[in-house]
C-alpha positions as a printed NumPy array, in Angstrom:
array([[  63.169,   40.478, -141.02 ],
       [  65.292,   40.277, -137.771],
       [  66.429,   37.08 , -136.33 ],
       [  65.145,   35.689, -132.795],
       [  67.99 ,   35.517, -130.002],
       [  68.157,   32.787, -127.424],
       [  67.092,   33.868, -124.166],
       [  68.994,   32.684, -121.484],
       [  66.976,   31.135, -118.195],
       [  68.287,   34.209, -116.65 ],
       [  66.816,   36.51 , -119.027],
       [  63.199,   34.496, -118.706],
       [  63.693,   34.584, -114.825],
       [  63.508,   38.501, -114.991],
       [  60.785,   38.86 , -117.841],
       [  58.928,   36.435, -114.963],
       [  59.965,   38.931, -112.468],
       [  58.769,   41.651, -114.428],
       [  55.495,   40.08 , -115.162],
       [  54.579,   39.801, -111.867],
       [  55.163,   43.315, -110.558],
       [  53.143,   44.583, -113.245],
       [  50.057,   42.187, -112.227],
       [  50.201,   42.842, -108.6  ],
       [  48.976,   46.58 , -109.639],
       [  46.986,   45.589, -113.031],
       [  45.754,   41.789, -112.729],
       [  45.113,   41.259, -116.582],
       [  47.095,   38.888, -118.441],
       [  46.922,   40.403, -121.728],
       [  48.247,   44.382, -120.267],
       [  51.065,   42.41 , -118.477],
       [  52.048,   40.162, -121.007],
       [  52.231,   43.184, -123.123],
       [  54.645,   45.345, -120.479],
       [  56.987,   42.524, -121.088],
       [  56.638,   42.178, -124.675],
       [  55.014,   38.738, -124.746],
       [  52.078,   37.329, -125.643],
       [  49.408,   35.953, -123.346],
       [  49.951,   32.537, -125.094],
       [  53.48 ,   32.729, -124.21 ],
       [  51.828,   33.932, -120.795],
       [  49.886,   30.488, -120.32 ],
       [  52.42 ,   28.081, -121.616],
       [  55.191,   29.591, -118.432],
       [  52.499,   29.255, -116.088],
       [  51.905,   25.665, -117.07 ],
       [  55.486,   24.389, -117.834],
       [  56.665,   26.891, -114.445],
       [  54.359,   25.689, -111.244],
       [  56.564,   28.325, -109.183],
       [  55.547,   30.983, -111.965],
       [  51.881,   30.28 , -111.757],
       [  51.782,   30.247, -107.952],
       [  53.507,   33.849, -107.72 ],
       [  50.858,   34.974, -110.623],
       [  48.047,   33.534, -108.02 ],
       [  49.579,   35.233, -105.077],
       [  49.947,   38.446, -107.431],
       [  46.081,   38.881, -108.18 ],
       [  45.333,   37.441, -104.031],
       [  47.793,   40.558, -103.216],
       [  45.67 ,   43.255, -105.843],
       [  42.653,   42.133, -104.202],
       [  43.62 ,   42.578, -100.345],
       [  44.901,   46.065, -101.173],
       [  41.288,   46.804, -102.95 ],
       [  39.554,   45.191, -100.144],
       [  40.823,   47.037,  -97.715],
       [  41.18 ,   50.725,  -99.529],
       [  37.148,   49.99 ,  -99.828],
       [  34.342,   51.213,  -97.889],
       [  33.58 ,   48.131,  -95.807],
       [  29.676,   48.217,  -96.756],
       [  30.797,   48.096, -100.347],
       [  33.099,   45.175, -100.28 ],
       [  30.469,   43.05 ,  -97.636],
       [  28.092,   43.899, -100.449],
       [  30.413,   42.523, -103.017],
       [  31.432,   39.484, -100.785],
       [  27.551,   38.851,  -98.833],
       [  25.415,   39.427, -101.083],
       [  22.487,   37.592,  -99.613],
       [  22.614,   39.636,  -96.532],
       [  24.076,   42.478,  -97.394],
       [  22.508,   43.464, -100.75 ],
       [  20.96 ,   46.68 , -101.319],
       [  16.704,   46.737, -101.036],
       [  14.819,   48.801, -102.961],
       [  10.871,   48.669, -102.464],
       [   9.064,   50.307, -105.464],
       [   5.095,   51.622, -104.78 ],
       [   3.199,   52.228, -108.126],
       [   0.112,   54.102, -107.956],
       [  -1.835,   54.396, -110.808],
       [  -3.878,   57.06 , -111.673],
       [  -7.517,   57.865, -112.35 ],
       [  -9.008,   57.721, -115.817],
       [ -10.181,   60.961, -116.17 ],
       [ -13.455,   59.619, -118.447],
       [ -14.226,   56.588, -116.996],
       [ -12.085,   53.476, -117.885],
       [ -12.214,   50.261, -116.765],
       [ -14.192,   49.205, -113.416],
       [ -12.568,   47.588, -110.031],
       [ -13.421,   43.743, -111.761],
       [ -11.792,   44.802, -115.057],
       [ -14.271,   45.739, -117.362],
       [ -16.657,   48.793, -119.013],
       [ -19.381,   48.387, -117.285],
       [ -19.131,   51.154, -115.126],
       [ -18.565,   53.624, -117.954],
       [ -21.483,   56.69 , -117.971],
       [ -22.593,   58.079, -121.17 ],
       [ -24.327,   60.865, -121.677],
       [ -27.617,   59.862, -124.134],
       [ -28.904,   63.484, -123.705],
       [ -29.707,   65.988, -126.523],
       [ -29.049,   69.899, -126.654]])
């Protein structure tokens, strides 16, 4: 088994920069951590211990969202951000078919069914 080498504060600072750079394009912690060969637990610990890093991660996510919103159609963004005002409304009209051989009356019973009692 290979022995782990201690990383310098400069090495860790560079890893954090690389993480932020990746996270700006793909704000998924799992993949950003993989991109620098670290675990999600390491990232969580870094965020807890380093407020500046945590803020940078939040800013990276914000930049990602801003880029995507500006590139999206205004209608799409408004539908997502202001659902109550801009949500799509669909009206559906249902017409039930008329039974061919009788069926329920308008009252919901079978009193209007006609039967042919003639003999041939």
